[in-house]
C-alpha positions in Angstrom: 22.4 -105.2 -1.6 18.9 -105.1 -3.2 17.9 -101.6 -4.5 14.5 -100.5 -3.3 13.1 -97.8 -5.5 11.0 -95.1 -3.8 7.3 -95.4 -4.2 5.3 -92.7 -6.0 3.9 -91.7 -2.6 7.4 -91.3 -1.2 8.4 -89.2 -4.2 5.3 -86.9 -3.7 5.9 -86.5 0.1 9.6 -85.7 -0.5 8.6 -83.0 -3.0 6.3 -81.4 -0.5 9.3 -80.7 1.7 11.0 -78.6 -0.9 10.4 -75.3 -2.7 8.9 -76.0 -6.1 9.4 -73.7 -9.1 7.1 -74.2 -12.1 9.2 -75.2 -15.1 9.2 -77.4 -18.1 11.1 -80.6 -17.5 12.8 -82.0 -20.5 15.3 -84.9 -20.7 17.4 -84.8 -23.9 20.1 -86.8 -25.5 22.4 -86.3 -28.5 24.2 -88.7 -30.8 26.5 -88.3 -33.7 27.6 -90.5 -36.6 30.6 -92.8 -36.2 32.3 -91.2 -39.2 32.2 -87.8 -37.4 30.6 -86.1 -40.3 28.8 -83.5 -38.1 25.6 -85.4 -38.1 23.8 -85.1 -34.8 20.4 -86.4 -33.6 18.8 -84.6 -30.6 15.7 -85.9 -28.8 13.7 -84.8 -25.9 10.9 -86.1 -23.7 8.3 -83.8 -22.2 5.7 -84.7 -19.5 4.0 -83.5 -16.4 5.6 -84.0 -13.0 3.0 -86.6 -12.2 3.8 -88.5 -15.4 7.6 -88.4 -14.6 7.0 -89.5 -11.0 4.9 -92.5 -12.1 7.6 -93.5 -14.6 10.4 -93.0 -12.1 9.1 -95.7 -9.9 9.1 -98.5 -12.5 12.2 -97.1 -14.2 14.3 -97.2 -11.1 13.0 -100.7 -10.2 14.0 -102.0 -13.6 17.4 -100.3 -13.7 18.2 -101.1 -10.0 19.0 -97.4 -9.6 21.8 -97.5 -12.2 21.7 -94.4 -14.5 20.7 -95.6 -18.0 22.9 -94.5 -20.9 21.8 -96.1 -24.2 25.2 -96.1 -25.8 26.8 -97.8 -22.8 24.0 -100.3 -22.6 24.2 -101.2 -26.3 28.0 -101.5 -26.3 28.5 -103.1 -22.9 30.6 -100.3 -21.5 30.8 -98.7 -18.1 27.8 -99.8 -15.9 27.0 -102.5 -18.3 30.5 -104.0 -18.7 30.3 -107.8 -18.3 26.5 -107.9 -18.9 25.5 -110.5 -21.5 24.1 -108.9 -24.7 20.7 -110.6 -24.1 20.4 -108.9 -20.7 21.4 -105.5 -22.1 18.9 -105.9 -25.0 16.2 -106.9 -22.6 16.8 -103.9 -20.3 16.8 -101.5 -23.3 13.5 -103.0 -24.7 11.8 -102.9 -21.3 12.7 -99.2 -20.8 11.5 -98.3 -24.2 8.2 -100.1 -23.6 7.9 -98.2 -20.3 8.2 -94.9 -22.1 5.8 -95.9 -24.9 3.2 -96.8 -22.3 3.1 -93.4 -20.7 1.6 -90.1 -21.7 5.1 -88.6 -21.9 5.8 -87.1 -25.3 
């Protein structure tokens, strides 16, 4: 089955059908060191709804709708089990480049 990501127009139309509450949207992630020495890194991305919507279209097309988890992609676990390292590295690089080329901070 081929995944068809929604277009930005479909996302916008779908949003019009729901109540919208103004809020800051942030996606975050945490990581810790392998030696478990209480070292954590926390990161977040902030952008307007329009910026997120535009990114969502290309992101979902590239991932085929599979939720992206960097640690799993790097290690070849869960959704990426059996993927060749070259394919996982390519996916990771493409997604990073998508983010870099937006106005999302």
